[in-house]
C-alpha positions in Angstrom: 8.4 226.7 110.2 8.6 227.3 106.6 9.1 230.9 105.6 5.8 232.5 104.4 3.6 229.7 105.6 0.3 230.5 107.2 1.4 229.4 110.7 4.5 231.5 110.6 2.4 234.5 109.4 0.0 234.0 112.2 2.7 233.8 114.8 4.6 236.8 113.6 1.4 239.0 113.2 1.2 239.9 116.9 4.8 241.0 117.4 4.6 242.8 114.1 1.5 244.7 115.4 3.3 245.6 118.6 6.3 246.8 116.7 4.1 249.0 114.5 2.8 250.6 117.7 6.4 251.2 118.8 6.2 248.8 121.8 8.8 246.3 120.8 11.7 245.7 118.4 10.2 243.7 115.6 13.3 241.5 114.9 13.9 240.6 118.6 10.2 240.1 119.4 9.7 237.9 116.4 12.8 235.8 117.3 11.5 235.4 120.8 8.0 234.4 119.5 9.5 231.9 117.1 11.2 230.2 120.0 8.3 230.6 122.4 5.4 229.6 120.1 6.2 225.8 120.0 6.6 225.9 123.8 3.3 227.7 124.1 1.6 225.2 121.9 3.0 222.4 124.0 2.1 224.2 127.2 -1.3 225.0 126.0 -2.0 221.4 125.2 -0.7 220.4 128.6 -3.0 222.9 130.3 -5.9 221.7 128.2 -5.1 218.2 129.3 -5.1 219.2 133.0 -8.3 221.1 132.4 -9.8 218.0 130.8 -8.7 215.9 133.8 -10.4 218.3 136.2 -13.5 218.6 134.0 -14.0 214.9 133.5 -13.3 214.0 137.2 -15.6 216.8 138.3 -18.4 215.6 136.0 -17.9 212.0 137.1 -17.3 212.4 140.8 -17.9 215.9 142.0 -16.1 218.6 144.1 -14.5 216.2 146.5 -12.7 214.5 143.6 -11.6 217.8 142.2 -10.2 218.7 145.6 -8.5 215.3 145.9 -7.0 215.7 142.4 -5.5 219.1 143.4 -4.0 217.8 146.6 -2.6 214.6 145.1 -1.0 216.6 142.3 0.9 218.7 144.8 3.3 215.9 145.6 3.8 215.3 141.9 4.7 219.0 141.7 7.6 218.3 144.1 9.2 216.0 141.5 8.0 218.1 138.6 9.5 221.2 140.1 12.9 219.5 140.6 12.7 218.3 137.0 12.2 221.9 135.9 15.2 223.0 138.0 17.5 220.4 136.5 16.3 221.0 133.0 16.8 224.7 133.6 20.4 223.9 134.4 20.4 221.9 131.1 19.1 224.8 128.9 21.4 227.3 130.6 24.5 225.2 130.0 23.5 223.8 126.6 22.6 227.3 125.2 25.9 228.8 126.3 27.9 225.9 124.9 26.1 226.0 121.6 26.6 229.8 121.5 30.3 229.1 122.0 30.3 226.5 119.3 31.1 223.5 121.6 28.5 220.9 120.5 30.4 217.9 122.0 30.3 219.4 125.5 26.7 220.3 125.0 25.9 216.7 124.2 27.8 215.6 127.4 25.8 218.1 129.4 22.6 216.3 128.4 23.9 213.0 129.7 24.7 214.6 133.1 21.2 215.8 133.3 19.7 212.4 132.6 21.7 210.8 135.5 20.5 213.6 137.8 16.9 213.0 136.7 17.0 209.3 137.6 18.8 210.0 140.9 16.1 212.4 142.0 12.9 211.0 140.6 13.0 207.3 141.5 13.2 207.7 145.4 10.3 210.2 145.2 8.1 207.8 143.2 8.8 205.0 145.7 7.9 207.2 148.7 4.5 208.3 147.2 3.7 204.8 146.1 4.2 203.5 149.7 2.4 206.3 151.7 -0.2 208.1 149.5 -3.0 208.3 152.2 -0.6 209.6 154.8 0.7 212.3 152.4 -2.7 213.5 151.3 -4.0 213.3 154.8 -1.5 216.0 155.9 -3.5 218.5 153.9 -7.1 217.7 154.7 -9.2 215.6 157.1 -12.0 215.1 154.6 -12.1 211.3 154.0 -13.5 211.4 150.5 -10.9 214.0 149.4 -8.1 211.8 151.0 -9.4 208.7 149.2 -9.5 210.4 145.8 -6.2 212.2 146.2 -4.3 209.1 147.5 -5.5 207.0 144.6 -4.4 209.5 142.1 -1.0 210.2 143.8 0.1 206.6 144.0 -0.4 205.9 140.3 0.7 209.2 138.8 4.0 209.2 140.6 5.0 206.2 138.5 5.3 208.6 135.6 7.7 211.0 137.3 11.0 209.5 136.0 9.7 209.5 132.4 8.4 213.0 132.8 11.7 214.1 134.3 13.6 212.8 131.3 11.2 214.3 128.8 11.7 217.7 130.4 15.5 217.4 130.2 15.4 216.3 126.6 13.0 219.1 125.6 15.1 221.8 127.4 18.3 220.5 125.8 16.7 220.9 122.4 15.4 224.3 123.4 18.9 225.3 124.5 20.0 224.6 120.9 17.1 226.8 119.6 15.0 223.8 118.6 11.6 224.2 120.4 9.6 222.6 117.5 10.7 219.0 118.0 9.3 218.9 121.6 6.1 220.5 120.3 5.7 217.7 117.8 6.3 215.0 120.4 3.6 216.6 122.6 1.2 217.0 119.7 1.2 213.2 119.7 1.3 212.3 123.4 -0.9 214.9 124.9 -4.0 214.1 122.8 -3.2 210.5 123.6 -3.3 211.4 127.3 -6.7 213.1 127.0 -8.2 210.1 125.1 -6.8 207.6 127.6 -8.1 209.6 130.5 -11.6 209.8 129.0 -12.0 206.1 128.2 -10.5 205.1 131.6 -12.3 207.6 133.8 -15.8 206.8 132.3 -15.2 203.2 131.1 -15.8 203.8 127.4 -16.3 200.6 125.3 -14.2 197.7 126.5 -12.2 199.8 129.0 -13.0 199.5 132.7 -14.5 202.5 134.5 -11.6 203.5 136.8 -12.7 207.0 137.9 -9.9 209.1 139.2 -7.5 206.2 138.9 -8.2 206.4 135.1 -6.9 210.0 135.0 -3.7 208.8 136.7 -3.1 205.8 134.5 -3.7 207.9 131.3 -1.1 210.4 132.4 1.4 207.7 133.3 1.1 205.9 130.0 1.3 209.1 128.0 4.4 210.4 129.9 6.1 207.0 129.4 5.4 207.2 125.6 6.9 210.7 125.5 10.0 209.6 127.3 10.6 206.7 124.9 10.1 209.0 121.9 12.6 211.6 123.2 15.1 208.9 124.0 14.9 207.6 120.5 15.2 211.1 119.0 18.3 212.0 121.0 20.0 208.7 120.4 19.4 208.9 116.6 22.1 211.6 116.1 19.8 213.6 113.7 19.3 216.6 116.0 21.4 219.5 117.2 22.0 217.7 120.5 22.7 214.0 120.8 22.6 211.5 123.6 25.6 209.1 123.3 25.1 205.7 124.9 28.9 205.1 124.9 31.8 207.4 125.5 32.3 209.6 128.6 29.6 209.3 131.2 30.6 212.0 133.6 32.1 215.5 133.4 32.8 217.1 136.8 32.9 220.6 135.4 29.6 220.3 133.5 27.9 218.5 136.4 29.0 221.3 138.8 27.7 224.0 136.4 24.3 222.2 135.9 24.0 221.7 139.7 25.1 225.3 140.4 22.3 226.6 138.1 19.8 224.0 139.2 20.4 224.2 143.0 18.9 227.6 143.6 16.1 226.7 141.2 15.5 223.5 143.1 15.3 225.4 146.3 12.9 227.9 144.7 10.7 225.1 143.3 10.7 223.3 146.7 9.9 226.6 148.4 7.0 227.2 146.0 5.7 223.7 146.4 6.0 223.5 150.2 4.4 227.0 150.4 1.4 225.5 148.6 0.9 222.9 151.3 -0.1 225.2 154.1 -1.9 227.4 151.7 -4.0 224.5 150.5 -4.5 223.4 154.1 -5.9 226.9 154.8 -8.3 226.6 151.9 -9.3 223.1 153.2 -10.2 224.7 156.5 -12.4 227.1 154.7 -14.2 224.2 153.1 -13.9 221.6 150.3 -16.0 223.9 148.0 -13.4 226.7 148.4 -10.5 224.3 147.7 -12.3 222.9 144.6 -13.1 226.5 143.4 -9.5 227.5 143.8 -8.4 224.4 141.8 -10.8 225.2 139.0 -10.0 228.9 138.9 -6.2 228.2 138.8 -6.5 225.7 136.1 -8.6 228.0 133.9 -6.3 230.9 134.3 -3.2 228.8 133.5 -4.2 229.3 129.9 -3.2 233.0 130.4 -0.2 232.2 132.6 1.1 229.5 130.2 2.6 231.9 127.5 5.2 233.0 130.1 6.6 229.5 130.0 7.3 229.8 126.3 8.7 233.3 126.6 10.9 232.3 129.6 12.3 229.5 127.5 12.9 231.9 124.6 14.6 234.4 126.9 16.9 231.7 128.4 17.9 230.6 124.9 18.4 234.1 123.4 20.1 235.5 126.5 22.3 232.4 126.9 23.4 232.3 123.3 24.1 236.0 123.2 26.3 235.6 126.3 28.0 232.5 124.8 28.9 234.6 121.8 30.2 237.4 124.0 27.5 240.0 123.3 26.2 241.3 126.6 24.4 244.2 125.1 22.4 241.9 122.8 21.6 239.6 125.7 20.2 242.6 127.7 18.1 243.7 124.7 16.6 240.2 124.2 15.7 240.1 127.9 13.6 243.3 127.9 12.1 242.8 124.4 11.0 239.2 125.3 9.3 240.6 128.4 7.3 243.2 126.5 5.8 240.8 124.0 5.1 238.2 126.8 3.2 240.8 128.8 1.1 241.8 125.8 0.2 238.2 124.9 -0.8 237.2 128.4 -2.9 240.3 129.2 -5.0 239.7 126.1 -5.6 236.0 127.0 -6.4 236.9 130.6 -8.9 239.5 129.6 -10.8 237.0 127.5 -10.9 234.4 130.3 -12.1 237.0 132.9 -14.9 238.1 130.5 -16.2 234.5 130.2 -15.3 233.2 133.6 -18.8 232.2 134.7 -19.7 230.0 131.6 -16.2 228.5 131.6 -16.3 227.2 135.2 -19.8 226.0 134.8 -18.4 223.3 132.5 -16.7 221.6 135.4 -19.9 220.4 137.1 -19.1 222.3 140.3 -21.9 223.1 142.7 -20.3 226.5 143.3 -19.7 228.2 140.0 -19.8 231.7 141.3 -17.0 230.9 143.8 -14.9 229.4 141.0 -15.5 232.4 138.7 -14.3 234.7 141.5 -11.0 232.8 141.7 -10.6 233.1 137.9 -11.0 236.9 138.1 -8.5 237.2 141.0 -6.0 235.1 139.1 -6.6 237.5 136.2 -5.4 240.4 138.4 -2.0 238.7 138.9 -1.3 237.7 135.3 1.0 240.8 134.8 3.0 239.9 137.9 3.4 236.3 136.8 4.5 237.4 133.3 7.2 239.7 134.6 8.4 237.2 137.3 8.5 234.2 135.0 10.0 235.9 131.9 12.7 237.7 133.8 13.5 234.5 135.6 14.1 232.9 132.2 16.5 235.7 131.2 18.4 235.3 134.5 18.5 231.6 134.0 20.0 232.0 130.5 22.9 233.7 132.3 23.1 231.0 135.0 21.9 233.5 137.6 19.3 231.6 139.6 19.8 232.8 143.1 17.7 235.9 142.9 14.5 234.1 141.8 15.0 232.0 144.9 15.0 235.1 147.1 11.9 236.4 145.4 10.1 233.1 145.9 10.9 233.1 149.6 9.9 236.7 150.0 6.6 236.3 148.1 5.6 232.9 149.4 6.8 232.8 153.0 7.0 236.4 154.1 3.8 237.5 152.4 1.5 234.9 151.0 1.3 232.5 153.9 1.0 235.2 156.7 -1.7 237.0 154.8 -3.6 233.9 153.9 -3.5 232.7 157.5 -5.6 235.8 158.4 -8.5 234.1 156.5 -8.7 231.4 159.2 -11.4 231.7 161.9 -10.1 233.4 164.9 -11.0 230.3 167.0 -8.8 228.1 164.8 -5.7 226.9 166.7 -2.4 225.8 165.1 0.2 223.9 167.2 3.8 224.2 166.1 5.2 220.7 166.7 8.9 221.5 167.4 8.2 224.3 169.8 5.0 222.9 171.3 3.4 226.4 171.0 -0.3 226.8 170.1 -1.2 230.0 168.2 -4.4 231.4 166.6 -3.2 233.2 163.4 -6.6 233.8 161.9 -8.7 237.0 162.0 -11.7 235.4 160.2 -11.1 237.5 157.1 -12.0 234.7 154.8 -11.7 234.9 151.0 -10.5 238.6 150.8 -7.3 237.6 152.7 -6.9 234.6 150.3 -7.3 236.9 147.3 -4.8 239.5 148.6 -2.3 236.7 149.4 -2.4 235.4 145.8 -2.0 238.8 144.1 0.7 240.2 146.3 2.8 237.1 146.1 3.3 237.3 142.4 4.0 241.0 142.2 6.7 240.7 144.9 8.4 238.0 142.8 8.1 240.2 139.8 9.8 243.1 141.5 12.7 241.0 142.7 13.4 239.3 139.3 12.9 242.5 137.2 15.1 244.4 139.7 17.9 241.9 139.4 17.9 241.9 135.6 17.8 245.7 135.6 20.8 245.8 137.9 23.0 243.9 135.5 24.5 241.7 138.2 23.6 238.6 136.1 26.3 239.6 133.6 29.0 239.0 136.3 27.5 235.6 137.1 27.8 234.6 133.4 31.4 235.8 133.2 32.4 233.9 136.3 30.7 230.6 135.3 33.5 229.3 133.0 30.9 228.3 130.4 30.8 229.6 126.8 32.6 232.9 126.0 33.9 233.0 129.6 36.3 230.1 128.6 38.2 232.4 126.2 
């Protein structure tokens, strides 16, 4: 961003306002926002894309298609979550190596991440292509929802490997303090995705009317385009990090560190994703309208949750680079200052979405707008918890400390969310535990209040764990022991 330009002035206005109120350190909040803003723009476009998917599918096919889209997308989230984990290992290692002025090793770390991406994504894509109906049928017995979800799943999983690589490339650039280049790529590919989805869902002009399959094909084509662009950029040698086709292909030390950082994050992502499956099953038991309303409400409120992705990326970079330079005090300050500005931004956006929840959800063509609006308002209550959890996780990730977020995910998702959500089931509903052969009736017939309590409590428990870990300072020891960056000296 050019100094003094209108975009820069707009982006720095909010942290400057917070600084004038004594809430943040202006220099650090501005540095965090400069890094976070391109990620937020990219994330915002991605959220708008997913909103457009749900809106167009809902208008064309109704609530069952919205529910099918939500269920089919969960299996894509398995691979997407693993890509986030590996790319988090990438940003952690690259940022520390750049901070320690070791660009050649940073470049080699990107190559390690690419091989990991292919190793993980290709088998998952093959599995979902072969058994889509079986996988979606695990979550619901509604035939229309299964049909829609399986159609979407089989096609969209073809884009997993390209999406995985794009995440690695974007995080590698972010680890070198370049969050603008990924934004520019997404400014091209995400609108392309929306356009393709629209013409393929509805059959505009010479294009066939593919319905929900059109949404999947649009996403697959756009993800592949993004991957090709990122590959060309990193091969060009014109950026801070470079992908070298020749030369060393494997570094045991760097691979171990990427895997060390990514493994707990992979576990956390898998825990999050697999916790969604029984949760969505419970929503399905309560009815397809409830499942569709949840999907709409979650997608709408992602606009308020999304800034945390940007600030988490900024926190990872700033904390990681400060540690790489040997300045633990600066790393600590960046962690807390980034959290403050993230909270302020997200709460403002959440308030606006809650205020206009009813007219927003009405755009999706749902037959149950009041129910969808109720989910938007409940998600609004958990925005602060999400902001703290995600931003603090980014700070811990910058230090390579990824175990504690895993503990928080297990505590929130499995020890709280699922048991509380199960109370929503009718008391007559029986669940059989296959391995033990035991039949239990976990429900008390509490319905939606139990679902709402499960959602809110989950995120605040995660927030408490991640913030508590950062406050304790134990992450500094993890960074010192990692052997990456200043710890090499």
